[in-house]
N, C-alpha and C positions, 0 to 999 in steps of 0.2 A: 276673802281677806279676813285675817284674824283681828279681833278687837284690840285697840291700842290699850296700853296700861292706863292712860289718862281716862279713857272711856270706862274701863272696868272700875277704876278707883272712884269715878264719879257715881257710878251705879251703886257701889258699896256704901259710899257716903250717904246717898239718899236712903238706902236701906237702914243704915245705922241711925240716922235721924228719926226715921219713922218708928223704928223699934224702941228708941229711947223714949218716945212719947206714948207708944202703944203698950209696951211691956212694963214700963215703970221700973220697979225695983227688982224685976226678975234677973237672976244672976246670969251673966254671960256664959259661965261655964255650963249651965244647965242646957243651953241651946247650941253647944258646940258639936259640930260634926264636920267631917271633911266634905269638900264641895262635890266630889264625884259620887253622889248618892246612887245606890242601886235601887231600881224601882221597876214595877211591871204592872200592867193591867190584867186582872184575872177575873173572869166571870161577870155576870150582871149583878148590880147592887140591889139587894133586898132591904138590908138595914145595916147600921154600923156594926152591930154585933156579928151579923152574918159575914161582913167583909173581914172582920178580925179573924174569924174562924177559917175563912177561905185562905187568907194570907198565911196563917200559921201552918196550914197543911203544905204550903209551898216553901216553908222555911223562912218566911218573912215575919219578923216580930210584930209588925204593926200594919194596919190597913184602914182605909177610909173610903167613903163614897166620893167619886169625882165625875165630872162631865168628861166624856170621851167621844168627840164628835157630837152626835145628837142623842147619845145614850148615856146612862149612868152606870158606871162600872166600878169594881173594887180596885183601888189603887194601893198596891202592896209596896212597902218601902222598908229599907234598912240602911243604916249608915255603913259606909265602906271602911276598909281598914287603913289604907294608905292615902295620904293627901297628895294631890297632884299639883298643889301650889305651895309656895313658901309659907309655912306656918299653917295654923288652923283658922277656919273662918266660921262665922256665925251661920247656922242653918235657919233660915226664916221659913215661915209657912208659904205654901205655894200661892195663896191669895195675896200676901204682902208683895211677893216678888212680881206677880202678874200685874198688880196695881201700879207698881213702879215702872216696870219695863214697858207697859202699854203706852206710856207717854213718850217713849223714844220714837224718832222717825223710823219708818219700816226697815230701811237698810241697816240702821244701827241696831235695831232690835234683832234683825237676822244675825248680825255678828255676835250678839250676846249668846246665841246658841252654842258657841264654841267655848264658853267659859266653863260649863260643867254639865253633867247629865241632867241635873234637876232643872236648870234654866232651859236646856234644850227641850225637855218634856213640857215645861210650862208654856214656852213660846210656840210650841207646835200644836197646842190645842186650838180647835177651831174657834171657840169662844174668845180666846185671847187674840187670835188673828183678826176677828171681826171687830173687837173693841179697839185694837190698835189702828185698824183701817179707819174706823169712824172718827177717832181722835185726830189722826194725822191729816184728815181732809177737812176738819172743822174750820170753817172760814176760807178754805181753799179746796173747794169740791173738785177742781180740775188743776193738776199740776202743769199740764201742757197738752199739746196735740201732736199726733203723728199725721203728717200730710202724706197721703199715699194715693197715687194715681198712676196705674200701670200703663195706661194708654199714652200718656204724655211723659212717662218715665220720670215722675216726680216722687221723691221719697225723702223726708226729713222729719226731725223732731223739733217742735217749736215750743220752748218753755215759756211760761207766763211769768213776768217779772214779779208780780205780787206773791207768787208761791215759791220764789227762789230760796227763801229762808228755810222752809220746811222740806223742800225737795231740791237740794242744791245741784245734784248731778243728773245729767241727761241719761235716760235709760239706754243701755248698750245692748244691741241684739246680736252681737258677734258670737255669743255663746250658742245660738241656734246652729246646729251643725250643717256643714255642707257635705255633699257626697260627690262621687265621681260622675253622677248622672245629673246633678243640678248645675245651673248657671252660676259661676263663681261671683261672690260678692253682690248677689242680687236677692233682695228680700222685700216683701210688701206686707203691710198690715191690712187684713180684710175685715176684722171685727175686733172690738174692744168692749170689755164689760167688767166693771168693778175690780180693776187691778190686773186682770188677765187679758192676754192678747191672743188672737188667732192669726198666725202668720203663714205666709206661703212662699216657698222657694220654687221658681219654675225649673222644669227639667230641660236639659239640652235637647234641641230638636232632633238630634241623631238617635236618641234613646226614648224620647217621648212617644207615647202611644195614645190611641183614642180614649182608653179607659184610665190612663195614668199620665198626666202631662205636668203635674207639679206635686210637691210634697207639702203637706199641711202640718203645722205644729201649734199646740196650745202651750204658751210659755208665760212665765212670770219674770219680768226684768229685774225686780227687786231681789229675788232669791236666786236668779239665774238657773231656774229649773224649767224643763220642757218635757213635753210628751209628743211623740209623733202620732198623728191621727191616721189610721188606715184609710185606704181609698174607699169612698162610699160605693155601695153596690150598684148605683144607677148610672155609671159611666160618666162620660165627659160633660154632658149638659147639666151642670149643677151649680148652685151657689150656696156657700156655707156661712152660717151666722152663729156666733157664740151667745149662749144664754146662761147667766150666772147671777144668782141672788144670794150672797152669803148670809143674809139675815134669815133666810128660810132653810138653807141646806148647804153643806159643804160640797155637794155634788154639782158639777157644771155639765152642760149639755151643748152639743153642736148639732145644728139643724141643717140638713142638706136638701135643697130643692132640686129635684131631678126632673127628667122628661116624663117619667111615668109614675112618680110618687115622691113622698117626703120620707127621708130616713133620719133617725135621731141617734146620735152617739152619746153615750153616758160615761162619765168618768168613773162611775161605780162599777159598771159592767165591762168597760173597756171594749165595747163592741157596738156595731150598728144594729138597729132594728127598724123594720118598716112601720111607720106611724100613719101613713095615709097613701092610698093608691088611687090613680086615676088614669084614664086613657090618654095616650099621647096627643090626640087631637082635641082634648078638652082640659088642658092644663090650666087650672085656675090662677096660676102665678104668671101666666104668659103676658098679662097686661100690667105688671108692676112697673113703676117708674124707674126704680133702681133696685139692684139685688140686696142692698144693705137694709136690714130690718132693725127696728128699735125694740129692745127688751123692756117690757112694761107689764107689771101686774101678772107675772107668770106666763106671759105670751110674747110672741114676736109680731110686730106690726109693720106692714109695708104700705107705701102710698101707691095707688094704681096710676096708670098713665093719665095724663091731663087732669090729675088731682080730682078725680070724680068720687073716689071712696077710699076707705082704708080696709086692708085685708088683715085679719087677725088669726094667728095659729097658736093654739094652746100648747105650751111646753110643759108646764107643771101639772096642775089639776086638769083632768080631762084631756090628757095628751092626745094630740092628733085632731082635735076638734077645730074646724075651720069656720069662721064667721066673718061678717063684714061690720064695719063701724061707719057711721055717717060722718061726712065732712062738716066743718062749721058752717052755719048758715051765712051765705054771702049777701051782704046788703046792697040793694040797688044794682044787682048784677044783670047785665044785658048779655044776650048770646054772643055778641062780638067782643065783649069785655070779659075775658076768661079770668077766673080766680086761680092763682098759682100757689102751690105749697112751697114755701121757701125754706122751711126747716121743720123737722120732726124730731122730738127728743122726749126724755123722761125726766121728771122732776124728782130726783132722789133725795134732795136736801130738805131740811126743815124750813118752815116758813111758808110764804105764799106759794101755792102750786105744788106742795109736797104730795108725792104719789100721783101727780097728774101726768097724763100724756099731753105734752105741750107741743104747740104748733104755731108757726108764724106763716101767715098767708096774706096775699095782697093781689090786687089787680095791677095791670101794667101802669095805670095812672097813679095808684098809691105807691108803687115802687119808685116811679120817677119823682114823686113828691117827697120820698123818704119818710113817709108816715104810714105806719101799719100797727097791727095789734098782735100781742102775744096771748093766745087762747089756751085753755086747758080743759081736759076731761078727767073727772075723778074716776076712781076704780069701779064705781057702780055703772059706768058707761051710759049714763042717762042723758047728759047734755054737755055742750061746750059753754064755757063762760070766759069773758075777757079778764085776763089777769093783769095785763099792763098795756098801756098805749104808748107807742114809741114814736118819738119825733127826732129825726136825724137831719133835719133841713140844714143845720149848721155845717154839716160835713161838706155840702156843696160850696160853701164859702171858704172853709178851711182847706179843702182839696178840690179846686175847680176842675182838675184833670180827670176826675172820676165821671164827669159828664162828657159824653161824646156822641157822635153819630155812627150808626152802623147800618149795614145793608140787611134788609129782611126779605128773604126769598119767598116766592109764591110756592105753595105746596104742590100745585098741579103743574104749573109752568115754572120750573126752577130758574130759567133765564130771566124771568121777570123779577125785578127786585126794586125796592124803594128804600130811601134813607129814613131811618126812624131814630128817635132819641133813645139813649141808653144810659143807665146809671150803674157804674161798676161798684156795687156795694151789695154784699150778700151776708145774711145771718149765718152764724156757725154753731152757736151753743148758748143756752140760757143756764147760767151758773150762779154760784154764791148765794144760796138760799133763794134762788129764783129771782133775784133783783138785779142781776148783772147780765147784760146782753153782750156776747162777744160776736163781732162781725168783722168781715174782711173787706179790704180795698186792695188794689194792686200793690204788693210788696209789704203790706202791714196787716196786723191783727189789732183791732181796736176794742176797747171796752166802753160800754155805755151804761151808766147807772140809771136804772129805770125809776128810781125814787128821787135822786137829786139831779138827774139829767147831766151828770159830769161825763166828759169824753176824755179818754186817755189812750196812749199807744202802749200795748202790752208786749208786742213782738214786732220786729222790723227786719226784713231780709237784708243781708249784708250787700247783696248785689242789687242795683236798681232794676225795677221791672222793665221788661222789654216793651217796645212800642206796641207789639201785638200780644199783650199779656193774656195768657189763658185764664179764663174765669173759672175759679174753683167753686164747688158747691159744698153744702153742709156734709154730704155723704163722702167727700174726699178727706174730711178731717175726723180723726178718731181720738176722743178725749181719753186721757190717761191719768191715773193717780196710783201711786205705789201702794202695794199691800203684800202681806206675807202668805197669802192663800196657796195651798198646795195644788199641784196639777196632777 
């Protein structure tokens, strides 16, 4: 969608105000060029004089050093001859344009790329995209959640009310293509990381094979760009996770857990490579609680079954290294009173818990009492510490229906069952500078302020929950915030 005249006029007004204060008495005529400026990156930047000489050899009258991805290159430019807009416009420096446009919401900033070549180049630089992403989620680290559960055929996007001002439109995934071999109108999110999504379209049973039973895509809903990921080499038995940290690199990776090894796909190489091999009978990932991993500190982390330990796979530095992390120490834990991991996530925002691997765990008694701790582990992996103590006992008074009886079956004799108490309340995400807990109850997503203990409803299902409401877990919800990052 092209930017509206009002949007472009507003951007120009901001630019004019800034120039009036920054340039002072500089004549407007001295800064006039047409908007469709010709430009090109040529060679590595050694010095300003070197760039000027390099650009002149390419018939460009001017050149300067600029960031291009993670490198410094010569940015050659010259004014064009014909204006593509009515009248002439002021040509501002790239830094001024970037500082203004970076404050726009990501979708609006993406539309600004259609104004002229200069704006397209400025907004396509990774540094600009990372700055825009950081500013757009300031105070709103999560715009909403994708609820995706293939087993129970649940898929929806749940926006958070507090972020509606900065993220007004729900992301639409219809731009991810269908083919004659995929099931029509069926798509699921299997991983999300810093504005990018890993999606999966299942193939029709008539054409699906053991090695290829679905199509994977990495996509950006804000820019409506996508890339189809080739089938991993390790056949059908695999789980894919997305790993992307725009503060470190513009390159994202997809990690595939297979029956005989781990393969890593890189957006830079556009191919898979073997990162770890093991025998089929000694798969270290066979005991993970869920296939969804958490991207933290250059690694992917999984919870093992029965919450006994954490498994860590290095994605960035030391790629392919596999190690274990200890679980938080459980206080007064008896063998019959098992400690349960109710949430695992990464604290990407500033404030308490920044850069921490965050976890919420409890015993069955603590869960029924609706009192538990949010703990965190820093990047040095030394120890866990308590970040917040959560008290949600008021929820049992506000919503008494979340307390119920359920049948608990015996592991050895399934026919033997006993009635036990159950509390339909589950943590989903720790957001907003680490001080806001998002949790779910049947039909609602709630927010709990861990500093002021305020409770509010941030999303409510239009349809009332069914009597036998399926209990979702944290790994069924994929947080999303819009960004302009390239795929």
